C-alpha positions as CSV (number, residue, x, y, z in Angstrom):
1,X,-5.7,-9.8,7.1
2,X,-7.0,-9.7,3.6
3,X,-6.3,-7.5,0.6
4,X,-9.5,-5.7,1.3
5,X,-8.5,-4.6,4.8
6,X,-4.7,-4.4,5.0
7,X,-2.9,-1.2,5.5
8,X,-3.4,1.9,7.5
9,X,-6.1,4.5,6.8
10,X,-9.3,3.5,5.2
11,X,-10.0,-0.1,4.3
12,X,-9.8,0.6,0.6
13,X,-6.4,2.3,0.4
14,X,-3.0,2.2,1.9
15,X,-2.2,5.9,1.7
16,X,-4.5,7.4,4.3
17,X,-6.9,10.2,3.5
18,X,-6.2,12.4,0.4
19,X,-5.7,16.2,0.7
20,X,-9.0,17.9,-0.1
21,X,-9.9,21.5,-0.8
22,X,-11.9,23.4,1.8
23,X,-14.8,23.1,2.6
24,X,-14.7,19.5,1.4
25,X,-12.0,18.9,4.0
26,X,-14.2,20.5,6.6
27,X,-17.0,18.2,5.7
28,X,-14.8,15.1,6.0
29,X,-13.4,16.2,9.4
30,X,-16.9,17.0,10.7
31,X,-18.2,13.5,9.6
32,X,-15.2,11.7,11.1
33,X,-15.5,13.6,14.4
34,X,-19.3,13.2,14.5
35,X,-20.1,16.9,14.6
36,X,-23.6,16.6,13.3
37,X,-24.5,20.4,13.4
38,X,-21.4,21.2,11.4
39,X,-22.2,18.4,8.9
40,X,-25.8,19.8,8.5
41,X,-24.5,23.3,8.1
42,X,-22.0,22.3,5.4
43,X,-24.6,20.3,3.5
44,X,-27.0,23.2,3.8
45,X,-24.3,25.5,2.3
46,X,-23.9,23.4,-0.8
47,X,-21.6,20.5,0.0
48,X,-22.8,17.3,-1.6
49,X,-24.2,14.5,0.6
50,X,-22.4,12.1,-1.7
51,X,-19.1,14.1,-2.0
52,X,-16.1,12.0,-3.0
53,X,-13.5,12.2,-0.3
54,X,-11.1,10.2,-2.4
55,X,-11.1,6.7,-3.8
56,X,-14.9,7.0,-4.0
57,X,-15.5,7.2,-0.3
58,X,-18.5,9.4,0.6
59,X,-19.6,10.9,3.8
60,X,-21.7,7.8,4.4
61,X,-18.8,5.5,4.0
62,X,-16.7,7.5,6.5
63,X,-19.6,7.9,9.0
64,X,-20.1,4.1,9.0
65,X,-16.4,3.5,9.3
66,X,-16.2,5.7,12.4
67,X,-19.5,4.5,13.9
68,X,-21.1,7.9,13.8
69,X,-24.8,6.9,14.1
70,X,-26.2,10.5,14.3
71,X,-24.2,11.5,11.2
72,X,-25.5,8.4,9.4
73,X,-29.1,9.5,10.3
74,X,-28.4,13.1,9.0
75,X,-27.0,11.7,5.7
76,X,-29.9,9.4,5.3
77,X,-32.3,12.3,5.9
78,X,-30.5,14.2,3.2
79,X,-30.8,11.4,0.7
80,X,-27.4,9.8,0.7
81,X,-26.9,7.3,-2.1
82,X,-26.7,3.8,-0.5
83,X,-25.4,2.4,-3.8
84,X,-22.3,4.6,-4.0
85,X,-19.1,2.6,-4.3
86,X,-15.5,3.1,-3.4
87,X,-12.7,2.2,-5.8
88,X,-12.7,-1.2,-4.2
89,X,-16.4,-1.5,-4.9
90,X,-17.5,-1.2,-1.2
91,X,-21.0,0.1,-0.8
92,X,-22.2,1.4,2.6
93,X,-23.5,-2.2,3.1
94,X,-19.9,-3.5,2.8
95,X,-18.7,-0.8,5.2
96,X,-21.3,-1.6,7.9
97,X,-20.7,-5.4,7.5
98,X,-17.1,-4.9,8.2
99,X,-17.7,-2.4,11.0
100,X,-20.2,-4.9,12.6
101,X,-22.4,-2.0,13.7
102,X,-25.9,-3.3,14.2
103,X,-27.5,0.1,14.9
104,X,-26.2,1.6,11.7
105,X,-27.0,-1.6,9.8
106,X,-30.6,-1.4,10.9
107,X,-30.8,2.2,9.8
108,X,-29.4,1.3,6.4
109,X,-31.6,-1.7,5.9
110,X,-34.7,0.4,6.8
111,X,-33.5,2.9,4.1
112,X,-33.3,0.2,1.5
113,X,-29.7,-0.9,1.5
114,X,-29.0,-3.8,-0.8
115,X,-27.4,-6.9,0.5
116,X,-26.6,-8.2,-3.0
117,X,-24.1,-5.6,-4.2
118,X,-20.7,-7.1,-4.9
119,X,-17.3,-5.4,-4.4
120,X,-14.3,-5.9,-6.8
121,X,-13.6,-9.3,-5.2
122,X,-17.2,-10.4,-5.8
123,X,-18.2,-10.3,-2.2
124,X,-21.5,-9.1,-0.9
125,X,-22.0,-7.4,2.5
126,X,-23.3,-10.8,3.8
127,X,-20.1,-12.5,2.5
128,X,-17.9,-9.9,4.3
129,X,-19.8,-10.4,7.6
130,X,-19.3,-14.2,7.3
131,X,-15.7,-14.1,6.2
132,X,-14.7,-11.6,9.0
133,X,-16.8,-13.3,11.7
134,X,-19.1,-10.2,12.2
135,X,-21.7,-12.2,14.1
136,X,-24.1,-9.5,15.1
137,X,-24.4,-7.9,11.6
138,X,-24.4,-11.4,10.0
139,X,-27.5,-12.4,12.1
140,X,-29.2,-9.2,11.1
141,X,-28.4,-9.6,7.4
142,X,-29.6,-13.2,7.4
143,X,-32.9,-12.1,9.1
144,X,-33.3,-9.3,6.6
145,X,-32.6,-11.6,3.7
146,X,-35.4,-13.9,4.7
147,X,-37.9,-11.0,4.7
148,X,-36.8,-9.7,1.3
């Protein structure tokens, strides 16, 4: 285990999710549970696609962490910021590298995700995929890097 991934809750903190006011808490829960229609409704009613759920984690970070492909698609369609960073400097690219989710990684790459962003430890998404032996995403990132 590394300092980046130790502890319970999200990978960037050891406290678990922070208390949030409604309807922000409702958005977080809908994202985590993969309830796409509810996510769409909350966004349509004024919740930010890049809302901060605490420690800089956005709906995109959480959807990636939970492997919620359809939520990721919804957030991308709403213009989610792929350069948003958590307190630990993790972009959606770092999250998908650690999650080793090829389907989401392909969506993010197609939407313009950067493979060169570094977290607070100086690691890129490619570095995380290598360090944590995330072979499927690592192969995809290497292939994408040769094209770009």
